[in-house]
Z-matrix of the N, CA and C atoms (Angstrom, degrees):
N
C 1 1.397
C 2 1.497 1 109.38
N 3 1.306 2 115.51 1 129.82
C 4 1.470 3 122.43 2 -176.79
C 5 1.470 4 115.06 3 -78.78
N 6 1.343 5 120.01 4 -39.62
C 7 1.441 6 122.81 5 -169.63
C 8 1.514 7 112.55 6 -88.04
N 9 1.292 8 119.26 7 3.38
C 10 1.461 9 121.38 8 -176.83
C 11 1.483 10 113.12 9 -87.68
N 12 1.339 11 116.81 10 130.44
C 13 1.471 12 118.37 11 -179.40
C 14 1.527 13 106.76 12 -97.53
N 15 1.292 14 113.21 13 123.74
C 16 1.476 15 118.71 14 174.99
C 17 1.495 16 106.77 15 -93.47
N 18 1.329 17 120.36 16 165.78
C 19 1.482 18 121.56 17 178.43
C 20 1.493 19 110.82 18 -58.79
N 21 1.353 20 117.04 19 -32.42
C 22 1.471 21 120.61 20 -179.58
C 23 1.520 22 111.08 21 -67.95
N 24 1.353 23 115.80 22 -45.70
C 25 1.487 24 120.36 23 178.94
C 26 1.503 25 111.49 24 -66.91
N 27 1.364 26 119.71 25 -37.41
C 28 1.433 27 122.90 26 -179.40
C 29 1.519 28 109.81 27 -64.09
N 30 1.337 29 116.74 28 -43.09
C 31 1.475 30 123.90 29 -179.94
C 32 1.540 31 107.90 30 -64.61
N 33 1.304 32 118.81 31 -41.82
C 34 1.482 33 121.74 32 179.34
C 35 1.560 34 109.78 33 -64.50
N 36 1.359 35 117.26 34 -43.01
C 37 1.509 36 121.72 35 177.81
C 38 1.548 37 110.58 36 -61.17
N 39 1.326 38 116.61 37 -45.25
C 40 1.434 39 121.02 38 -178.99
C 41 1.524 40 110.17 39 -61.93
N 42 1.306 41 117.65 40 -47.68
C 43 1.487 42 123.59 41 178.74
C 44 1.542 43 111.75 42 -60.66
N 45 1.298 44 117.57 43 -40.00
C 46 1.457 45 123.97 44 -178.88
C 47 1.571 46 107.02 45 -66.92
N 48 1.316 47 120.26 46 -44.47
C 49 1.431 48 124.12 47 -179.84
C 50 1.555 49 108.12 48 -66.84
N 51 1.305 50 120.15 49 -39.65
C 52 1.470 51 122.68 50 -178.85
C 53 1.475 52 109.98 51 -66.04
N 54 1.355 53 117.78 52 -40.27
C 55 1.432 54 121.28 53 177.75
C 56 1.557 55 111.82 54 -66.54
N 57 1.288 56 117.34 55 -39.62
C 58 1.480 57 120.17 56 177.43
C 59 1.482 58 111.52 57 -66.36
N 60 1.331 59 116.60 58 -39.00
C 61 1.457 60 122.20 59 176.43
C 62 1.587 61 114.09 60 -60.41
N 63 1.384 62 110.14 61 -43.94
C 64 1.514 63 118.72 62 177.64
C 65 1.452 64 112.06 63 -60.76
N 66 1.377 65 116.54 64 -45.78
C 67 1.474 66 120.76 65 177.83
C 68 1.545 67 112.21 66 -61.93
N 69 1.289 68 112.97 67 -41.53
C 70 1.530 69 116.85 68 -179.03
C 71 1.564 70 109.36 69 -66.37
N 72 1.355 71 116.51 70 -40.38
C 73 1.487 72 118.44 71 -178.44
C 74 1.535 73 110.65 72 -68.56
N 75 1.335 74 117.57 73 -31.78
C 76 1.478 75 119.10 74 -174.08
C 77 1.566 76 109.79 75 -84.11
N 78 1.273 77 117.12 76 -6.52
C 79 1.477 78 119.88 77 175.72
C 80 1.531 79 108.36 78 81.01
N 81 1.293 80 120.05 79 24.38
C 82 1.480 81 125.16 80 176.86
C 83 1.500 82 111.51 81 61.15
N 84 1.359 83 116.74 82 29.42
C 85 1.438 84 119.42 83 177.35
C 86 1.480 85 116.21 84 80.13
N 87 1.340 86 120.13 85 5.50
C 88 1.443 87 121.78 86 177.87
C 89 1.506 88 113.43 87 -75.94
N 90 1.292 89 117.62 88 158.83
C 91 1.442 90 120.87 89 173.23
C 92 1.513 91 114.01 90 -69.72
N 93 1.324 92 116.89 91 158.05
C 94 1.439 93 121.75 92 -179.01
C 95 1.593 94 108.94 93 -66.51
N 96 1.271 95 111.39 94 136.19
C 97 1.537 96 117.58 95 174.43
C 98 1.503 97 107.78 96 -119.74
N 99 1.361 98 116.20 97 146.17
C 100 1.443 99 118.28 98 174.71
C 101 1.516 100 113.17 99 -66.11
N 102 1.298 101 115.09 100 140.58
C 103 1.477 102 119.40 101 -177.61
C 104 1.554 103 105.59 102 -102.23
N 105 1.302 104 117.09 103 129.13
C 106 1.385 105 123.01 104 174.53
C 107 1.482 106 109.20 105 -93.93
N 108 1.392 107 116.93 106 142.21
C 109 1.480 108 117.54 107 177.05
C 110 1.504 109 111.64 108 -63.81
N 111 1.277 110 117.32 109 144.11
C 112 1.481 111 119.42 110 177.93
C 113 1.507 112 112.26 111 -69.65
N 114 1.282 113 117.75 112 141.92
C 115 1.438 114 117.77 113 178.49
C 116 1.609 115 108.12 114 -88.93
N 117 1.257 116 115.50 115 133.59
C 118 1.435 117 119.27 116 -178.70
C 119 1.501 118 108.42 117 -105.76
N 120 1.333 119 117.63 118 118.05
C 121 1.487 120 117.07 119 -176.13
C 122 1.482 121 114.46 120 -63.64
N 123 1.334 122 117.12 121 -26.13
C 124 1.464 123 119.07 122 -178.26
C 125 1.519 124 111.96 123 -82.70
N 126 1.313 125 122.98 124 -10.23
C 127 1.421 126 125.55 125 179.65
C 128 1.543 127 109.40 126 -94.05
N 129 1.339 128 113.54 127 134.32
C 130 1.497 129 118.48 128 176.48
C 131 1.550 130 110.23 129 -92.87
N 132 1.362 131 118.68 130 149.36
C 133 1.357 132 119.12 131 177.49
C 134 1.519 133 111.11 132 -68.02
N 135 1.348 134 116.46 133 154.09
C 136 1.523 135 118.67 134 -174.81
C 137 1.504 136 109.25 135 -59.99
N 138 1.290 137 117.62 136 130.92
C 139 1.427 138 123.24 137 -173.29
C 140 1.564 139 106.41 138 -94.51
N 141 1.359 140 116.92 139 151.88
C 142 1.446 141 122.62 140 178.83
C 143 1.481 142 106.29 141 -74.50
N 144 1.313 143 117.40 142 147.42
C 145 1.498 144 121.27 143 171.53
C 146 1.496 145 107.12 144 -83.16
N 147 1.405 146 113.40 145 -178.46
C 148 1.543 147 121.01 146 -174.74
C 149 1.529 148 107.55 147 -59.60
N 150 1.380 149 119.15 148 -47.87
C 151 1.437 150 119.56 149 -173.79
C 152 1.542 151 109.63 150 -64.25
N 153 1.315 152 116.37 151 -44.76
C 154 1.483 153 120.45 152 -177.18
C 155 1.535 154 111.11 153 -63.79
N 156 1.329 155 119.25 154 -38.40
C 157 1.501 156 119.00 155 175.98
C 158 1.506 157 110.05 156 -68.26
N 159 1.304 158 119.87 157 -39.32
C 160 1.497 159 120.93 158 -179.51
C 161 1.559 160 107.43 159 -67.37
N 162 1.310 161 118.18 160 -49.82
C 163 1.447 162 120.43 161 -177.79
C 164 1.578 163 111.53 162 -59.79
N 165 1.306 164 115.74 163 -38.50
C 166 1.492 165 119.63 164 179.92
C 167 1.540 166 109.03 165 -65.68
N 168 1.364 167 116.79 166 -38.48
C 169 1.464 168 124.31 167 176.86
C 170 1.523 169 107.32 168 -63.15
N 171 1.294 170 121.41 169 -48.14
C 172 1.430 171 122.83 170 -178.37
C 173 1.591 172 111.13 171 -60.48
N 174 1.254 173 116.98 172 -44.72
C 175 1.431 174 125.00 173 -178.83
C 176 1.526 175 108.92 174 -60.59
N 177 1.359 176 115.84 175 -46.83
C 178 1.465 177 118.98 176 -176.83
C 179 1.571 178 112.53 177 -68.39
N 180 1.317 179 115.95 178 -29.76
C 181 1.458 180 116.61 179 -178.17
C 182 1.524 181 116.34 180 -105.72
N 183 1.301 182 118.10 181 1.26
C 184 1.468 183 120.19 182 -178.25
C 185 1.527 184 108.54 183 -65.83
N 186 1.279 185 120.93 184 138.52
C 187 1.470 186 130.98 185 13.19
C 188 1.533 187 112.53 186 -98.78
N 189 1.267 188 117.80 187 14.32
C 190 1.464 189 121.16 188 174.66
C 191 1.533 190 110.29 189 -55.74
N 192 1.331 191 115.99 190 137.71
C 193 1.470 192 118.33 191 -177.06
C 194 1.509 193 107.86 192 -69.95
N 195 1.301 194 114.11 193 137.03
C 196 1.524 195 119.28 194 179.31
C 197 1.515 196 108.41 195 -116.69
N 198 1.343 197 118.66 196 140.77
C 199 1.420 198 120.59 197 178.27
C 200 1.493 199 112.63 198 -75.65
N 201 1.364 200 117.24 199 154.69
C 202 1.440 201 118.28 200 179.45
C 203 1.573 202 113.28 201 -61.70
N 204 1.266 203 114.51 202 155.46
C 205 1.494 204 119.31 203 177.12
C 206 1.520 205 108.70 204 -68.85
N 207 1.286 206 117.13 205 134.68
C 208 1.510 207 117.89 206 178.06
C 209 1.522 208 112.24 207 -72.55
N 210 1.331 209 116.22 208 143.21
C 211 1.421 210 121.55 209 178.00
C 212 1.557 211 114.54 210 75.45
N 213 1.214 212 118.06 211 176.08
C 214 1.461 213 121.82 212 175.53
C 215 1.445 214 110.71 213 -111.90
N 216 1.277 215 115.91 214 126.18
C 217 1.483 216 123.41 215 179.64
C 218 1.515 217 110.65 216 -118.50
N 219 1.317 218 114.51 217 135.50
C 220 1.484 219 119.04 218 -178.31
C 221 1.505 220 112.35 219 -65.68
N 222 1.387 221 116.63 220 -24.83
C 223 1.467 222 121.21 221 -178.29
C 224 1.554 223 110.32 222 -86.17
N 225 1.331 224 119.95 223 -11.11
C 226 1.446 225 121.99 224 179.22
C 227 1.540 226 109.78 225 -140.70
N 228 1.332 227 115.48 226 78.58
C 229 1.471 228 117.95 227 178.80
C 230 1.495 229 109.74 228 -91.06
N 231 1.368 230 115.08 229 144.30
C 232 1.481 231 118.84 230 179.02
C 233 1.523 232 112.33 231 -66.95
N 234 1.334 233 115.85 232 149.46
C 235 1.461 234 122.46 233 177.11
C 236 1.485 235 110.80 234 -96.39
N 237 1.318 236 119.15 235 147.80
C 238 1.426 237 123.13 236 176.97
C 239 1.543 238 111.07 237 -82.06
N 240 1.315 239 113.79 238 -42.11
C 241 1.493 240 120.41 239 -179.28
C 242 1.521 241 110.92 240 -160.10
N 243 1.349 242 112.34 241 172.06
C 244 1.468 243 120.93 242 175.66
C 245 1.541 244 105.42 243 -143.11
N 246 1.334 245 115.39 244 139.50
C 247 1.414 246 120.46 245 179.76
C 248 1.534 247 110.02 246 -111.40
N 249 1.307 248 116.99 247 124.05
C 250 1.484 249 120.61 248 -178.50
C 251 1.599 250 104.82 249 -74.14
N 252 1.290 251 113.27 250 145.37
C 253 1.516 252 116.12 251 175.57
C 254 1.476 253 110.96 252 -71.87
N 255 1.349 254 117.93 253 149.48
C 256 1.439 255 123.30 254 -177.72
C 257 1.512 256 110.39 255 -69.06
N 258 1.327 257 117.75 256 -30.61
C 259 1.474 258 123.42 257 179.22
C 260 1.498 259 109.94 258 -103.62
N 261 1.318 260 118.88 259 122.67
C 262 1.479 261 124.93 260 -177.50
C 263 1.570 262 111.45 261 -58.96
N 264 1.356 263 117.62 262 -26.45
C 265 1.429 264 119.61 263 -179.33
C 266 1.540 265 114.32 264 -84.05
N 267 1.301 266 117.44 265 0.78
C 268 1.467 267 120.54 266 -176.89
C 269 1.483 268 111.21 267 -76.51
N 270 1.333 269 116.12 268 143.93
C 271 1.443 270 122.85 269 -177.66
C 272 1.512 271 113.11 270 -107.64
N 273 1.341 272 116.05 271 37.87
C 274 1.448 273 118.02 272 179.80
C 275 1.553 274 107.56 273 -150.97
N 276 1.287 275 115.95 274 138.80
C 277 1.456 276 122.97 275 171.11
C 278 1.494 277 111.75 276 -124.66
N 279 1.301 278 114.74 277 152.82
C 280 1.564 279 119.17 278 179.90
C 281 1.463 280 105.05 279 -106.73
N 282 1.337 281 117.84 280 129.08
C 283 1.469 282 123.88 281 175.08
C 284 1.582 283 107.43 282 -120.65
N 285 1.343 284 113.01 283 152.19
C 286 1.403 285 119.03 284 172.19
C 287 1.487 286 110.24 285 -102.73
N 288 1.342 287 116.69 286 115.12
C 289 1.474 288 123.86 287 -178.09
C 290 1.545 289 109.38 288 -90.41
N 291 1.330 290 116.39 289 130.25
C 292 1.447 291 121.08 290 168.22
C 293 1.460 292 108.46 291 -96.61
N 294 1.321 293 114.65 292 117.52
C 295 1.553 294 119.59 293 -175.55
C 296 1.537 295 106.38 294 -134.62
N 297 1.235 296 115.01 295 174.08
C 298 1.473 297 121.77 296 180.00
C 299 1.542 298 106.29 297 -83.08
N 300 1.336 299 117.19 298 145.12
C 301 1.424 300 126.50 299 174.90
C 302 1.517 301 110.85 300 -63.59
N 303 1.316 302 118.80 301 -16.76
C 304 1.448 303 128.16 302 178.10
C 305 1.479 304 110.68 303 -85.52
N 306 1.308 305 121.59 304 -10.50
C 307 1.467 306 121.65 305 -178.09
C 308 1.538 307 109.57 306 -72.63
N 309 1.287 308 116.85 307 126.40
C 310 1.460 309 121.42 308 179.43
C 311 1.532 310 110.80 309 -83.00
N 312 1.334 311 112.99 310 -25.90
C 313 1.494 312 121.61 311 174.81
C 314 1.467 313 111.76 312 -136.85
N 315 1.338 314 119.07 313 141.76
C 316 1.457 315 118.83 314 176.97
C 317 1.528 316 104.94 315 -152.23
N 318 1.375 317 113.58 316 167.14
C 319 1.519 318 117.63 317 -179.58
C 320 1.558 319 105.85 318 179.41
N 321 1.323 320 110.53 319 -163.55
C 322 1.483 321 117.92 320 -179.66
C 323 1.513 322 107.98 321 -138.92
N 324 1.318 323 116.29 322 157.18
C 325 1.479 324 121.07 323 175.73
C 326 1.512 325 109.42 324 -141.99
N 327 1.314 326 114.55 325 158.76
C 328 1.490 327 118.55 326 -174.27
C 329 1.509 328 111.47 327 -128.99
N 330 1.323 329 113.08 328 160.26
C 331 1.489 330 120.40 329 176.66
C 332 1.551 331 102.63 330 -138.37
N 333 1.265 332 116.59 331 118.61
C 334 1.513 333 120.65 332 -169.30
C 335 1.547 334 110.00 333 -107.81
N 336 1.383 335 113.96 334 141.28
C 337 1.466 336 121.90 335 169.01
C 338 1.515 337 106.08 336 -132.01
N 339 1.308 338 116.62 337 -179.05
C 340 1.456 339 118.78 338 -177.88
C 341 1.533 340 110.94 339 -69.36
N 342 1.298 341 120.56 340 -26.38
C 343 1.481 342 124.00 341 -176.64
C 344 1.538 343 115.62 342 -104.69
N 345 1.337 344 116.36 343 -29.41
C 346 1.447 345 118.57 344 -176.10
C 347 1.456 346 110.84 345 -137.28
N 348 1.409 347 117.84 346 161.39
C 349 1.414 348 125.71 347 171.77
C 350 1.556 349 101.14 348 -124.42
N 351 1.304 350 114.18 349 115.73
C 352 1.503 351 121.85 350 177.12
C 353 1.563 352 105.77 351 -93.46
N 354 1.367 353 111.62 352 126.25
C 355 1.496 354 117.80 353 -179.19
C 356 1.500 355 109.96 354 -124.65
N 357 1.294 356 114.48 355 152.09
C 358 1.466 357 120.58 356 178.26
C 359 1.485 358 109.38 357 -148.41
N 360 1.338 359 118.45 358 148.77
C 361 1.386 360 121.39 359 169.41
C 362 1.582 361 110.63 360 -89.87
N 363 1.292 362 113.61 361 162.19
C 364 1.501 363 119.47 362 178.28
C 365 1.442 364 111.48 363 -142.84
N 366 1.288 365 122.28 364 152.50
C 367 1.421 366 123.21 365 179.57
C 368 1.513 367 113.69 366 -144.58
N 369 1.327 368 118.37 367 151.64
C 370 1.434 369 121.24 368 178.93
C 371 1.516 370 107.93 369 -126.33
N 372 1.322 371 118.54 370 117.61
C 373 1.484 372 121.31 371 -173.54
C 374 1.519 373 108.85 372 -76.33
N 375 1.306 374 111.13 373 159.58
C 376 1.451 375 121.55 374 171.36
C 377 1.487 376 108.97 375 -67.34
N 378 1.281 377 117.11 376 173.13
C 379 1.473 378 121.68 377 175.24
C 380 1.505 379 110.85 378 -52.06
N 381 1.325 380 118.75 379 147.09
C 382 1.498 381 121.27 380 179.64
C 383 1.531 382 111.33 381 -67.07
N 384 1.256 383 119.56 382 -15.64
C 385 1.400 384 122.10 383 -178.67
C 386 1.583 385 110.59 384 -78.98
N 387 1.332 386 116.38 385 141.12
C 388 1.464 387 118.39 386 -177.99
C 389 1.490 388 110.51 387 98.09
N 390 1.334 389 116.08 388 179.17
C 391 1.417 390 122.58 389 -175.71
C 392 1.571 391 110.87 390 -103.93
N 393 1.321 392 114.23 391 147.14
C 394 1.432 393 120.85 392 179.33
C 395 1.529 394 108.95 393 -147.47
N 396 1.309 395 114.41 394 139.13
C 397 1.509 396 118.65 395 -174.00
C 398 1.545 397 111.30 396 -82.70
N 399 1.294 398 120.02 397 -19.41
C 400 1.482 399 123.73 398 -173.92
C 401 1.528 400 112.50 399 56.20
N 402 1.343 401 118.94 400 32.13
C 403 1.443 402 120.11 401 173.64
C 404 1.512 403 109.32 402 -74.44
N 405 1.338 404 115.34 403 152.36
C 406 1.466 405 119.83 404 176.08
C 407 1.528 406 109.14 405 -78.67
N 408 1.334 407 112.50 406 132.91
C 409 1.483 408 120.14 407 173.18
C 410 1.497 409 107.81 408 -120.44
N 411 1.278 410 116.09 409 148.93
C 412 1.473 411 121.09 410 176.91
C 413 1.504 412 111.30 411 -124.13
N 414 1.292 413 120.15 412 137.96
C 415 1.424 414 123.47 413 177.90
C 416 1.490 415 111.13 414 -146.14
N 417 1.411 416 117.35 415 144.36
C 418 1.432 417 122.94 416 179.37
C 419 1.519 418 106.63 417 -81.67
N 420 1.394 419 112.81 418 137.20
C 421 1.446 420 118.95 419 177.85
C 422 1.486 421 109.85 420 -133.20
N 423 1.327 422 121.04 421 134.75
C 424 1.455 423 123.09 422 177.96
C 425 1.540 424 108.53 423 -85.00
N 426 1.362 425 114.82 424 136.65
C 427 1.418 426 120.97 425 178.79
C 428 1.495 427 109.22 426 -116.41
N 429 1.365 428 120.59 427 120.21
C 430 1.430 429 125.72 428 178.38
C 431 1.519 430 109.44 429 -82.37
N 432 1.301 431 115.13 430 131.88
C 433 1.455 432 124.15 431 179.68
C 434 1.533 433 111.77 432 -101.15
N 435 1.320 434 117.63 433 150.56
C 436 1.444 435 121.50 434 175.46
C 437 1.483 436 111.06 435 -73.16
N 438 1.337 437 116.60 436 -35.43
C 439 1.492 438 121.68 437 179.30
C 440 1.506 439 108.10 438 -129.94
N 441 1.348 440 120.95 439 156.24
C 442 1.454 441 120.86 440 176.35
C 443 1.533 442 112.46 441 -52.36
N 444 1.263 443 119.14 442 148.82
C 445 1.487 444 124.75 443 -175.90
C 446 1.523 445 106.17 444 -64.42
N 447 1.309 446 120.02 445 -45.88
C 448 1.505 447 122.13 446 179.20
C 449 1.542 448 108.70 447 57.56
N 450 1.320 449 116.81 448 -132.49
C 451 1.465 450 121.52 449 -177.90
C 452 1.495 451 113.47 450 -91.37
N 453 1.345 452 119.38 451 4.54
C 454 1.482 453 119.53 452 -177.59
C 455 1.512 454 110.48 453 -65.63
N 456 1.332 455 114.22 454 155.07
C 457 1.457 456 121.69 455 178.33
C 458 1.490 457 107.97 456 -95.46
N 459 1.338 458 117.11 457 149.07
C 460 1.463 459 124.90 458 179.42
C 461 1.536 460 106.56 459 -102.87
N 462 1.342 461 117.12 460 120.43
C 463 1.505 462 124.49 461 -176.11
C 464 1.491 463 111.06 462 -113.11
N 465 1.252 464 118.01 463 133.29
C 466 1.496 465 122.34 464 175.02
C 467 1.556 466 108.17 465 -81.58
N 468 1.362 467 117.00 466 120.48
C 469 1.485 468 121.45 467 -174.76
C 470 1.499 469 109.42 468 -63.69
N 471 1.344 470 117.84 469 -38.98
C 472 1.495 471 118.39 470 -173.36
C 473 1.510 472 111.78 471 -73.41
N 474 1.364 473 119.10 472 -34.89
C 475 1.460 474 117.44 473 -176.82
C 476 1.569 475 113.09 474 -103.18
N 477 1.328 476 113.55 475 -18.27
C 478 1.510 477 117.52 476 -177.63
C 479 1.538 478 112.56 477 78.33
N 480 1.316 479 115.36 478 10.31
C 481 1.493 480 119.83 479 -177.23
C 482 1.469 481 112.39 480 -99.62
N 483 1.334 482 116.74 481 149.31
C 484 1.443 483 123.10 482 176.48
C 485 1.528 484 111.86 483 -74.30
N 486 1.285 485 116.47 484 126.75
C 487 1.453 486 121.91 485 179.47
C 488 1.546 487 112.52 486 -94.21
N 489 1.309 488 115.81 487 -44.71
C 490 1.461 489 119.84 488 -178.42
C 491 1.570 490 111.00 489 -134.99
N 492 1.271 491 116.46 490 126.61
C 493 1.460 492 120.24 491 -177.87
C 494 1.497 493 112.01 492 -80.54
N 495 1.305 494 117.36 493 152.09
C 496 1.472 495 121.49 494 176.70
C 497 1.494 496 113.45 495 -81.65
């Protein structure tokens, strides 16, 4: 009988499949090759947010004067001032962020190039429920830099103006 599996044939089939699986898992003895992530046509590349687009625009056109951003955006709040560090090798600057008194969270972020550091404040408002006075509040925020500030200029992303000279 041809279709009958004996214990001997079953063991031989299992061993053959195990050997084939081992060869497949080891890559047939080839050396390791880097694997690139597959590109998915339905996935879009990560898009820049409002601040990153504005900062990139400032870096590309600097030192040409740029007009202020229209309107007020919570992601790009204007700065009141920036303080240069006393030591040129320091990797931190202090900026004064003008934000709403209704902001439950606020801070600053930076975008660095070899010539300029573009900085902006940001704020996140409390829930829309309840009352809020919308008064301007200012607070000092420390911004950590990837590289020492050195002679780079500090530019306000919201206004396009230089805050601290190099």
